[in-house]
N, C-alpha and C positions, 0 to 999 in steps of 0.2 A: 660489702653489700648495700645495696640501695635502699630508699625509705619503701619502695613497693614491696620490694623481697623480705624485708624484716616484718612488715604489716601481713604479709600473706604467711610467714613462718608464726606470727603471733594468733592469727585467728584458725590455723591450720590446727594448732595447739589445743584449741577449744572447740575445734569442729564435731566433739563427740555432744560437749554440752549444749552447742547448737542442736544439733538434731535431736537432742533429748527434749529440748523446750520446742520446737515443731510439733515433736509427736505428741504434744498435748493438746493439738487442734481436735475437736468435736465439730459435730455437726451447727452447733450454735455459735462456737467461739473459733475463729480462725485465727491463729497468730501467724503475723507477717512478719520476715525478716530472714537472720539478722541484719543491722544496719553495719556494713565495713566501708571502712574508708579504703579509696584509692586516689591519693593526692594528685593533682596534675602538673606539670611543668612549670605553669604559672604561679603556683603555690610553692614549689621547691626554688623558684628561682627569686622570688619575691625578697626585696630587700628588708620589707617587715610582715613577717608569719603570722597571718590569725587565724585561730580555732574558734569558730562558733559552736556551741552545744545547744542544741534544743532537747525536746523532752522524749519525743518520738515520733515515727513517721504517720503518716496517713493512708496506709498502705505501702505496701513494698514486696518484692518479689521473695521468692524463698527458692533456693537451690541450695542441692547437698554438695554440690563443689563450690569450696570456698571463693576459688580465683573467678567463676563466674558471676557471684555475689557480690564481688567487688566490680566487677565491670559493669554491673547496674548502676552503681555509684556513679562510676566514670559517664556513663550513658548520660545519667539525671544531668550533670554539667551544672552541678550546684544551681539548682533551680531556674537553668535558662528558659523555660518554657512557662514561667510562673512570674509574670512580670508586673502583673496586679496585687500579688501574695505581700502582706506587709511584711511577712517574716523575711522573705528574700529582698525585700524593696529597701529596709532598714541594713541588710546586710551589705546591699550594691551600695549604698551611701555609708558606710564605714571604711568597706574597702577603698573606694576612688578617695575618700579624704585622707586616708593613712597612705596608704600605698600609691594614688596617681592611677590605678586599675580598677577593673571590673576582674570576678571571677578567678580570683587569685588568692582565696581563702581555702581553707580546708574546713570541714562539717564533720561534727557526730553529735550522736544521741545519748543522751542518759539511761533511756530503755533502748536497749538493743531490738527490742520487738515492739510491735502493737498488738492489739487483739481486735479485730473487726475494725481495723483502722483507727482504732480511740485509743487512750491510754489506758495499759494494763491495769486489772484489779485482780483483786483477791479471788481465787487462790492462785493464780497466775504470776500477781506482783511479786511474791516472796521468793520465785524461783529465778523471775528474771534479775532482779536483783543481787543474786550471787554471782551475775559477772560484772557489776559495777565496778571491780579491781582494774578491769581491761580496760576503761576508760583509760587509767592512771598510765597504763603501759602504752596505748596510743599516742598519748600526750609526749610521752618521753621520745618515742620514735618522730613523732613530728617535730620537734624542736620549734614550738612556736615561741614568740615575742609576746603574744597578747592571747589570751583565752577570755569568751565572753560566753557567759552560762545564761542563756535565756529561758531560763529553768522555773524562774519564781521562788519566792521566797518559801514555799510549803515543801521544797525539796532540799533544804538547807541542810537537815539531819544527813542525807546522802552523802552532801559535799563534804560535810566535816569528816563524816568517816572516811570516805575515800583519802582526802589528802590531810586527815590527822592534823586541821588546824581551823582555825575560826574565823567566821566571816565580820568584817568590822565596817562601820558607818564610811560612808565617804561624804566630805564635806559637801554641804549645800543639799544634801541627800538625807532621807529617812531610810533606816536600813533595808526597809521592804522595798523601796525603789532602785537602790543602788547600792552593792555592797562590794567590798574587796578581801582577797583572801591574800595574806603575804606568807610565804614559805621561805624561811631563812636560808634554804640550800638550793633554791632554784633561782634562777634567771629570768623566767617569765612571770608576767603580771597576770591575774586571776581577777575576774568580776563576773559579778551575777546580777541581773536586772531580770525585769519581767519578760514576759513574753513580747516580742514587737508590735503584735495586735493591741496589746494592752496599753503599749508605750504611745502609740498614737491616740488611742482613743483617751488616754488618760492627760494630752499635753504635753509628755515627759520627752517624748522622742528627741527632737534638735537638743536640748540639754544633757541627755544619756549620751548620745552621738558624741557631741562636741567634747563632754568629759572624758570618753574612751578615747578618741583620737589623740587628744592631750597627753595620754600617758605613755605613748609611742612616737617613735621619732624616726623619720626617714634616714 
């Protein structure tokens, strides 16, 4: 079974949960999503496979059909139309430095849904967090070499719960700036840092990029 089919099966097994969350939408609060990965050929054939994990979407489609929802991801093209976005600009830099190519990564989100294009808050957040375990399953299917969480330190408790491991300091950085999670039974490397917009504003962008790229080899 190929990666797409495996992800389709995974998402289909949770389709009832997705529909339940969409059903929480009200006149004041629209839940957009879920954000479902459909990796392209460039990722699957890349010598170095990198998965980037953001916080949530800023608006997204909502289809009851899981395969249609995955098509939205494919059509988005890893931010191909967002050339001025710090988020996707930093991703392009890491891709190029680590693999020599662009648009060869995979993208996931910690929150599978946004609310009105914003981070989910209570009472929605508690329900959305119940899907956190899916992230680990997605990673297992994507088989990455490097995972970069652009989620900031405020979500660290969720990461440690998902992977049952602690985040530790990286030499030359404060823990809030860049942290690593070491899993004894996994071959991939996991790092958590700030959202790229803050990396840029804080002057940490190049230092973080160079450090991340140094952790993987062509």
